[in-house]
C-alpha positions in Angstrom: 33.8 2.5 -37.9 32.5 5.7 -36.3 28.8 4.8 -36.7 29.0 1.4 -35.1 30.8 2.9 -32.1 28.1 5.6 -31.8 25.4 2.9 -32.0 27.1 0.9 -29.3 27.4 4.0 -27.1 23.8 4.9 -27.6 22.7 1.3 -26.8 24.8 1.4 -23.6 23.3 4.7 -22.6 19.8 3.4 -23.3 20.5 0.5 -21.0 21.8 2.8 -18.3 18.6 4.9 -18.6 16.5 1.8 -18.3 18.4 0.7 -15.3 18.0 4.0 -13.5 14.3 4.0 -14.2 14.0 0.4 -13.0 15.7 1.4 -9.7 13.4 4.3 -9.3 10.3 2.2 -9.9 11.6 -0.4 -7.4 12.1 2.3 -4.8 8.6 3.7 -5.4 7.0 0.2 -5.2 8.8 -0.4 -1.9 7.5 3.0 -0.6 4.0 2.2 -1.7 4.1 -1.2 -0.1 5.2 0.3 3.2 2.3 2.9 2.9 -0.2 0.1 2.2 1.1 -1.9 5.1 0.7 1.1 7.5 -2.8 1.8 6.2 -3.7 -1.8 6.6 -2.6 -1.8 10.2 -4.5 1.4 10.9 -7.6 0.0 9.4 -7.3 -3.1 11.4 -6.9 -1.2 14.6 -9.9 1.0 13.8 -12.0 -2.0 13.0 -11.0 -3.6 16.4 -11.9 -0.3 18.2 -15.2 -0.2 16.4 -16.0 -3.8 17.3 -15.1 -3.1 20.9 -17.4 -0.1 20.9 -20.2 -1.9 19.2 -20.5 -4.9 21.6 -21.8 -2.9 24.6 -24.2 -0.9 22.3 -25.5 -4.1 20.8 -26.0 -5.6 24.2 -28.0 -2.5 25.3 -30.2 -2.6 22.2 -30.8 -6.3 22.9 -31.8 -5.6 26.5 -34.1 -2.8 25.4 -35.8 -5.1 23.0 -36.5 -7.6 25.8 -37.9 -5.0 28.1 -40.7 -4.1 25.7 -43.8 -6.3 25.8 
């Protein structure tokens, strides 16, 4: 009777360990998702800034090309 009780206790402890690890993985995935979201927003803002800066430069280059014969 002792061995079945030990087996049940070890099985329960194994499930507890797996549950704790699952919670840790879930927390890390949420943290990673937040970091990816933040990085995506920063990249989007940088690309918008680059686009705004490139429009006048492209217009100047276009005008320079028209001035040459």
